[in-house]
PLY file of the C-alpha trace (Angstrom):
ply
format ascii 1.0
element vertex 185
property float x
property float y
property float z
element edge 184
property int vertex1
property int vertex2
end_header
176.97 98.77 124.74
174.82 101.88 124.32
176.59 104.92 125.80
174.47 107.84 124.61
172.53 109.79 127.23
169.11 111.21 126.29
168.25 114.80 127.29
164.96 114.91 129.19
164.99 118.61 130.11
167.39 121.53 130.00
167.69 124.68 132.08
169.96 127.70 131.63
171.26 128.49 135.11
173.59 131.32 134.08
173.75 133.56 131.01
176.96 135.61 130.86
178.60 137.82 128.29
179.64 134.88 126.14
179.28 131.77 128.31
176.11 129.97 129.32
175.85 127.39 132.09
173.22 124.67 131.63
171.82 121.94 133.85
170.15 119.07 132.02
168.22 116.10 133.32
169.31 113.05 131.32
168.33 109.44 130.95
171.34 107.17 131.30
171.93 104.06 129.16
170.56 101.83 131.95
167.28 103.83 132.09
168.02 105.73 135.33
168.22 109.54 135.40
170.92 111.98 136.41
171.92 115.61 135.92
174.63 117.13 133.75
176.00 120.64 134.27
178.00 122.14 131.43
179.13 125.32 129.76
178.09 126.38 126.27
180.96 128.18 124.53
180.86 129.90 121.10
184.09 128.23 119.99
187.57 129.58 119.57
190.63 129.60 117.35
194.31 129.24 118.17
197.10 130.46 115.93
200.62 129.12 115.49
202.26 132.12 113.85
205.68 131.12 112.57
208.30 133.59 111.40
210.67 132.77 108.50
213.48 132.12 111.02
211.35 129.51 112.88
210.30 131.67 115.79
206.82 131.24 117.20
204.76 134.34 118.01
203.51 133.91 121.58
201.86 135.96 124.29
202.39 136.42 127.99
199.00 137.03 129.55
197.52 136.99 133.05
194.69 134.47 133.31
192.39 135.35 136.18
190.83 131.90 136.87
194.29 130.35 137.32
195.72 133.43 139.04
198.95 133.62 137.05
200.68 134.71 133.87
200.90 132.11 131.08
203.03 131.91 127.96
200.65 130.80 125.22
199.87 130.92 121.52
197.46 133.65 120.32
193.81 132.66 120.49
190.33 134.07 120.74
186.65 133.34 120.64
184.59 133.16 117.49
182.07 135.99 117.17
178.48 135.22 116.09
178.25 134.47 112.35
182.04 134.70 111.94
183.96 132.04 110.02
186.73 130.43 112.05
189.46 131.40 109.56
188.24 135.02 109.73
188.44 134.84 113.51
192.02 133.55 113.28
193.04 136.43 110.99
191.30 138.99 113.23
192.70 137.64 116.49
196.28 137.45 115.20
196.14 141.07 114.02
194.36 142.41 117.11
196.52 140.67 119.71
199.94 140.61 118.08
199.90 143.06 115.18
200.95 140.32 112.76
199.20 139.53 109.50
199.88 136.38 107.50
199.79 135.76 103.77
199.65 131.96 104.12
197.21 130.09 106.36
196.84 126.36 107.00
194.07 124.71 109.00
195.58 122.05 111.29
192.53 120.62 113.08
189.96 121.10 115.82
190.17 119.91 119.43
187.71 119.76 122.32
189.69 120.99 125.36
187.19 120.54 128.19
184.87 117.64 127.29
183.84 116.95 130.89
182.17 120.32 131.44
182.08 122.39 128.23
181.25 122.12 124.53
184.11 124.43 123.47
185.92 123.59 120.25
189.25 125.19 119.32
190.26 125.28 115.66
194.02 125.52 115.06
195.68 127.45 112.26
199.27 127.85 111.12
200.04 131.41 109.99
203.12 132.04 107.81
204.64 134.80 105.69
204.08 137.31 108.47
204.22 141.09 108.36
204.07 143.23 111.48
201.55 146.05 111.86
200.04 147.89 114.81
198.14 145.84 117.39
194.44 146.51 118.05
193.84 145.09 121.52
190.30 144.84 122.85
189.32 147.12 125.74
190.64 145.59 128.97
193.04 143.24 127.15
196.64 143.34 128.37
199.32 141.05 126.99
202.96 141.03 125.99
203.94 139.65 122.57
207.17 137.66 122.39
208.78 135.43 119.80
210.32 132.16 120.91
212.49 129.83 118.81
210.22 126.94 117.83
212.67 124.36 119.17
212.70 126.16 122.54
208.89 126.31 122.63
208.73 122.55 122.10
211.07 121.99 125.05
209.14 124.51 127.17
205.95 122.50 126.58
207.70 119.36 127.82
209.15 121.03 130.92
205.89 122.74 131.92
206.92 126.32 131.19
204.22 126.28 128.49
201.39 124.47 130.25
198.01 125.48 128.85
196.39 122.68 126.88
195.59 124.89 123.89
199.25 125.71 123.32
200.44 122.15 123.97
197.97 120.71 121.42
198.93 123.41 118.93
202.64 122.71 119.31
202.02 118.97 118.93
200.02 119.47 115.73
202.51 122.00 114.37
205.34 119.52 114.90
203.35 116.80 113.12
202.54 119.16 110.23
206.15 120.27 109.80
207.28 116.61 109.86
204.71 115.69 107.18
202.60 113.52 109.54
199.60 115.90 109.55
198.27 116.99 106.15
196.70 120.37 107.06
194.47 122.23 104.63
195.23 125.57 102.96
192.79 128.32 103.92
0 1
1 2
2 3
3 4
4 5
5 6
6 7
7 8
8 9
9 10
10 11
11 12
12 13
13 14
14 15
15 16
16 17
17 18
18 19
19 20
20 21
21 22
22 23
23 24
24 25
25 26
26 27
27 28
28 29
29 30
30 31
31 32
32 33
33 34
34 35
35 36
36 37
37 38
38 39
39 40
40 41
41 42
42 43
43 44
44 45
45 46
46 47
47 48
48 49
49 50
50 51
51 52
52 53
53 54
54 55
55 56
56 57
57 58
58 59
59 60
60 61
61 62
62 63
63 64
64 65
65 66
66 67
67 68
68 69
69 70
70 71
71 72
72 73
73 74
74 75
75 76
76 77
77 78
78 79
79 80
80 81
81 82
82 83
83 84
84 85
85 86
86 87
87 88
88 89
89 90
90 91
91 92
92 93
93 94
94 95
95 96
96 97
97 98
98 99
99 100
100 101
101 102
102 103
103 104
104 105
105 106
106 107
107 108
108 109
109 110
110 111
111 112
112 113
113 114
114 115
115 116
116 117
117 118
118 119
119 120
120 121
121 122
122 123
123 124
124 125
125 126
126 127
127 128
128 129
129 130
130 131
131 132
132 133
133 134
134 135
135 136
136 137
137 138
138 139
139 140
140 141
141 142
142 143
143 144
144 145
145 146
146 147
147 148
148 149
149 150
150 151
151 152
152 153
153 154
154 155
155 156
156 157
157 158
158 159
159 160
160 161
161 162
162 163
163 164
164 165
165 166
166 167
167 168
168 169
169 170
170 171
171 172
172 173
173 174
174 175
175 176
176 177
177 178
178 179
179 180
180 181
181 182
182 183
183 184
């Protein structure tokens, strides 16, 4: 069965600071037409920064769309013409103050396939040293370290509940158990 939809026309209905909202007219596999609304996103990285004593560097941050504070792994959007591993290094330093000597790429996930083209690339950061944070203007967050075993339980109980962090914890567990190969960066 053919499942691919063909784009007939596209329209940008909103152009924001880093997000764009599009509305496309598409031809469906059966020949009829419909519309698809979606968000274009520049892509992002997420970092699982692990201390030598198996503590995970995490952030408490207020997320306006959800109207609450979340406990999550560090992450950030990829700037134009920036390599994803460079983004990971920059975001970890800016948000947490940590720098890592050893980096491992764990994989890329698509968190919102029903309405956005965002891709999040996941990195494990190890051999950490702490420096001064360099938060962006208007960025407010608290850095905490959580024992990795506790973070895994928190993801199962819903205390950690954003999909980015849950996927990252899942992949980190698989990597540490030898079920996910990873790739040195």
